[in-house]
mmCIF file of the C-alpha atoms, coordinates in Angstrom:
data_MODEL
# 
_entry.id   MODEL 
# 
loop_
_atom_site.group_PDB 
_atom_site.id 
_atom_site.type_symbol 
_atom_site.label_atom_id 
_atom_site.label_alt_id 
_atom_site.label_comp_id 
_atom_site.label_asym_id 
_atom_site.label_entity_id 
_atom_site.label_seq_id 
_atom_site.pdbx_PDB_ins_code 
_atom_site.Cartn_x 
_atom_site.Cartn_y 
_atom_site.Cartn_z 
_atom_site.occupancy 
_atom_site.B_iso_or_equiv 
_atom_site.pdbx_formal_charge 
_atom_site.auth_seq_id 
_atom_site.auth_comp_id 
_atom_site.auth_asym_id 
_atom_site.auth_atom_id 
_atom_site.pdbx_PDB_model_num 
ATOM 1  C CA . MET A 1 1  ? 0.000   0.000  0.000  1.00 0.00 ? 1  MET A CA 1 
ATOM 2  C CA . ALA A 1 2  ? 2.935   2.358  0.509  1.00 0.00 ? 2  ALA A CA 1 
ATOM 3  C CA . ASP A 1 3  ? 3.439   2.306  -3.271 1.00 0.00 ? 3  ASP A CA 1 
ATOM 4  C CA . GLN A 1 4  ? -0.149  3.355  -3.921 1.00 0.00 ? 4  GLN A CA 1 
ATOM 5  C CA . GLU A 1 5  ? -0.401  6.708  -5.682 1.00 0.00 ? 5  GLU A CA 1 
ATOM 6  C CA . SER A 1 6  ? -2.370  9.399  -3.869 1.00 0.00 ? 6  SER A CA 1 
ATOM 7  C CA . LEU A 1 7  ? -5.677  10.505 -5.368 1.00 0.00 ? 7  LEU A CA 1 
ATOM 8  C CA . ILE A 1 8  ? -5.077  13.975 -3.961 1.00 0.00 ? 8  ILE A CA 1 
ATOM 9  C CA . GLN A 1 9  ? -2.758  16.396 -5.723 1.00 0.00 ? 9  GLN A CA 1 
ATOM 10 C CA . TYR A 1 10 ? -0.755  18.526 -3.291 1.00 0.00 ? 10 TYR A CA 1 
ATOM 11 C CA . PRO A 1 11 ? -0.831  21.275 -2.279 1.00 0.00 ? 11 PRO A CA 1 
ATOM 12 C CA . THR A 1 12 ? -4.597  21.490 -1.964 1.00 0.00 ? 12 THR A CA 1 
ATOM 13 C CA . ASP A 1 13 ? -7.233  23.131 0.212  1.00 0.00 ? 13 ASP A CA 1 
ATOM 14 C CA . PHE A 1 14 ? -8.435  20.336 2.486  1.00 0.00 ? 14 PHE A CA 1 
ATOM 15 C CA . PRO A 1 15 ? -11.626 20.674 4.579  1.00 0.00 ? 15 PRO A CA 1 
ATOM 16 C CA . ILE A 1 16 ? -11.658 19.012 7.974  1.00 0.00 ? 16 ILE A CA 1 
ATOM 17 C CA . LYS A 1 17 ? -14.369 18.695 10.637 1.00 0.00 ? 17 LYS A CA 1 
ATOM 18 C CA . ILE A 1 18 ? -13.657 17.953 14.285 1.00 0.00 ? 18 ILE A CA 1 
ATOM 19 C CA . VAL A 1 19 ? -16.389 17.094 16.801 1.00 0.00 ? 19 VAL A CA 1 
ATOM 20 C CA . GLY A 1 20 ? -15.627 17.204 20.489 1.00 0.00 ? 20 GLY A CA 1 
ATOM 21 C CA . VAL A 1 21 ? -16.861 17.879 23.976 1.00 0.00 ? 21 VAL A CA 1 
ATOM 22 C CA . ASN A 1 22 ? -18.254 21.374 24.531 1.00 0.00 ? 22 ASN A CA 1 
ATOM 23 C CA . GLN A 1 23 ? -15.865 22.584 27.176 1.00 0.00 ? 23 GLN A CA 1 
ATOM 24 C CA . GLN A 1 24 ? -13.718 25.626 27.720 1.00 0.00 ? 24 GLN A CA 1 
ATOM 25 C CA . GLY A 1 25 ? -10.527 25.532 25.678 1.00 0.00 ? 25 GLY A CA 1 
ATOM 26 C CA . PHE A 1 26 ? -11.730 23.098 22.992 1.00 0.00 ? 26 PHE A CA 1 
ATOM 27 C CA . GLU A 1 27 ? -11.658 25.593 20.127 1.00 0.00 ? 27 GLU A CA 1 
ATOM 28 C CA . SER A 1 28 ? -8.235  26.979 21.069 1.00 0.00 ? 28 SER A CA 1 
ATOM 29 C CA . ALA A 1 29 ? -6.778  23.480 21.561 1.00 0.00 ? 29 ALA A CA 1 
ATOM 30 C CA . ILE A 1 30 ? -7.942  22.406 18.099 1.00 0.00 ? 30 ILE A CA 1 
ATOM 31 C CA . ALA A 1 31 ? -6.691  25.649 16.524 1.00 0.00 ? 31 ALA A CA 1 
ATOM 32 C CA . GLN A 1 32 ? -3.262  24.978 18.050 1.00 0.00 ? 32 GLN A CA 1 
ATOM 33 C CA . VAL A 1 33 ? -3.154  21.441 16.613 1.00 0.00 ? 33 VAL A CA 1 
ATOM 34 C CA . LEU A 1 34 ? -4.179  22.766 13.195 1.00 0.00 ? 34 LEU A CA 1 
ATOM 35 C CA . ARG A 1 35 ? -1.473  25.477 13.325 1.00 0.00 ? 35 ARG A CA 1 
ATOM 36 C CA . THR A 1 36 ? 1.135   22.897 14.341 1.00 0.00 ? 36 THR A CA 1 
ATOM 37 C CA . HIS A 1 37 ? 0.471   20.796 11.253 1.00 0.00 ? 37 HIS A CA 1 
ATOM 38 C CA . ALA A 1 38 ? -0.410  23.652 8.883  1.00 0.00 ? 38 ALA A CA 1 
ATOM 39 C CA . PRO A 1 39 ? 1.581   26.717 10.010 1.00 0.00 ? 39 PRO A CA 1 
ATOM 40 C CA . ASP A 1 40 ? -0.108  28.974 7.438  1.00 0.00 ? 40 ASP A CA 1 
ATOM 41 C CA . PHE A 1 41 ? -3.576  28.040 8.746  1.00 0.00 ? 41 PHE A CA 1 
ATOM 42 C CA . ASP A 1 42 ? -5.836  31.077 9.216  1.00 0.00 ? 42 ASP A CA 1 
ATOM 43 C CA . THR A 1 43 ? -7.655  30.597 12.526 1.00 0.00 ? 43 THR A CA 1 
ATOM 44 C CA . THR A 1 44 ? -10.268 33.200 11.553 1.00 0.00 ? 44 THR A CA 1 
ATOM 45 C CA . SER A 1 45 ? -11.609 30.685 9.020  1.00 0.00 ? 45 SER A CA 1 
ATOM 46 C CA . ILE A 1 46 ? -12.770 28.328 11.790 1.00 0.00 ? 46 ILE A CA 1 
ATOM 47 C CA . GLN A 1 47 ? -16.535 27.782 11.961 1.00 0.00 ? 47 GLN A CA 1 
ATOM 48 C CA . VAL A 1 48 ? -17.950 26.480 15.242 1.00 0.00 ? 48 VAL A CA 1 
ATOM 49 C CA . ARG A 1 49 ? -21.402 24.989 15.784 1.00 0.00 ? 49 ARG A CA 1 
ATOM 50 C CA . GLU A 1 50 ? -22.930 23.700 18.988 1.00 0.00 ? 50 GLU A CA 1 
ATOM 51 C CA . SER A 1 51 ? -24.987 20.502 19.053 1.00 0.00 ? 51 SER A CA 1 
ATOM 52 C CA . ARG A 1 52 ? -28.707 20.773 19.716 1.00 0.00 ? 52 ARG A CA 1 
ATOM 53 C CA . ALA A 1 53 ? -28.314 19.650 23.319 1.00 0.00 ? 53 ALA A CA 1 
ATOM 54 C CA . GLY A 1 54 ? -25.149 21.714 23.789 1.00 0.00 ? 54 GLY A CA 1 
ATOM 55 C CA . LYS A 1 55 ? -22.987 18.752 24.768 1.00 0.00 ? 55 LYS A CA 1 
ATOM 56 C CA . TYR A 1 56 ? -20.713 18.867 21.688 1.00 0.00 ? 56 TYR A CA 1 
ATOM 57 C CA . LEU A 1 57 ? -19.068 21.398 19.412 1.00 0.00 ? 57 LEU A CA 1 
ATOM 58 C CA . SER A 1 58 ? -18.177 20.853 15.778 1.00 0.00 ? 58 SER A CA 1 
ATOM 59 C CA . ILE A 1 59 ? -15.308 22.782 14.264 1.00 0.00 ? 59 ILE A CA 1 
ATOM 60 C CA . SER A 1 60 ? -15.015 23.114 10.501 1.00 0.00 ? 60 SER A CA 1 
ATOM 61 C CA . ALA A 1 61 ? -11.806 24.401 8.979  1.00 0.00 ? 61 ALA A CA 1 
ATOM 62 C CA . THR A 1 62 ? -9.858  24.255 5.751  1.00 0.00 ? 62 THR A CA 1 
ATOM 63 C CA . ILE A 1 63 ? -6.095  23.808 5.740  1.00 0.00 ? 63 ILE A CA 1 
ATOM 64 C CA . THR A 1 64 ? -3.583  23.843 2.920  1.00 0.00 ? 64 THR A CA 1 
ATOM 65 C CA . ALA A 1 65 ? -2.476  20.213 2.770  1.00 0.00 ? 65 ALA A CA 1 
ATOM 66 C CA . ARG A 1 66 ? 1.022   19.765 1.383  1.00 0.00 ? 66 ARG A CA 1 
ATOM 67 C CA . SER A 1 67 ? 1.432   15.979 1.667  1.00 0.00 ? 67 SER A CA 1 
ATOM 68 C CA . ARG A 1 68 ? -0.248  12.780 2.751  1.00 0.00 ? 68 ARG A CA 1 
ATOM 69 C CA . GLY A 1 69 ? 2.212   12.531 5.629  1.00 0.00 ? 69 GLY A CA 1 
ATOM 70 C CA . GLN A 1 70 ? 1.060   15.920 6.887  1.00 0.00 ? 70 GLN A CA 1 
ATOM 71 C CA . LEU A 1 71 ? -2.598  14.829 6.791  1.00 0.00 ? 71 LEU A CA 1 
ATOM 72 C CA . ASP A 1 72 ? -1.831  11.492 8.456  1.00 0.00 ? 72 ASP A CA 1 
ATOM 73 C CA . ALA A 1 73 ? 0.027   13.229 11.299 1.00 0.00 ? 73 ALA A CA 1 
ATOM 74 C CA . LEU A 1 74 ? -2.787  15.768 11.721 1.00 0.00 ? 74 LEU A CA 1 
ATOM 75 C CA . TYR A 1 75 ? -5.499  13.088 11.851 1.00 0.00 ? 75 TYR A CA 1 
ATOM 76 C CA . ARG A 1 76 ? -3.406  11.008 14.258 1.00 0.00 ? 76 ARG A CA 1 
ATOM 77 C CA . GLU A 1 77 ? -2.958  13.899 16.691 1.00 0.00 ? 77 GLU A CA 1 
ATOM 78 C CA . LEU A 1 78 ? -6.598  14.983 16.491 1.00 0.00 ? 78 LEU A CA 1 
ATOM 79 C CA . THR A 1 79 ? -8.015  11.482 17.025 1.00 0.00 ? 79 THR A CA 1 
ATOM 80 C CA . GLN A 1 80 ? -5.776  11.013 20.071 1.00 0.00 ? 80 GLN A CA 1 
ATOM 81 C CA . HIS A 1 81 ? -6.790  14.329 21.640 1.00 0.00 ? 81 HIS A CA 1 
ATOM 82 C CA . PRO A 1 82 ? -8.836  13.737 24.827 1.00 0.00 ? 82 PRO A CA 1 
ATOM 83 C CA . MET A 1 83 ? -11.519 16.317 23.936 1.00 0.00 ? 83 MET A CA 1 
ATOM 84 C CA . VAL A 1 84 ? -12.065 15.023 20.380 1.00 0.00 ? 84 VAL A CA 1 
ATOM 85 C CA . ARG A 1 85 ? -14.758 12.450 19.612 1.00 0.00 ? 85 ARG A CA 1 
ATOM 86 C CA . VAL A 1 86 ? -14.815 12.357 15.774 1.00 0.00 ? 86 VAL A CA 1 
ATOM 87 C CA . VAL A 1 87 ? -12.612 13.672 12.961 1.00 0.00 ? 87 VAL A CA 1 
ATOM 88 C CA . LEU A 1 88 ? -14.011 13.826 9.427  1.00 0.00 ? 88 LEU A CA 1 
# 
């Protein structure tokens, strides 16, 4: 599988959605992870929505993806974050 050619051509604008627990610091923690993996990420582009019951927040953002390795590392860090429930 390592030889498999990517279907994505880099660099590209890559949308990502993160759903997590609605608690103080969630948005800033996710913004920091996004900036770590995509230093040119514009945090003002983040869109935040609260779930109907208010228990969860969803963050939508678009980063400039430069490689599959970058995306893999980003997804790995986000899915391991204690406040994150789902990454799409």
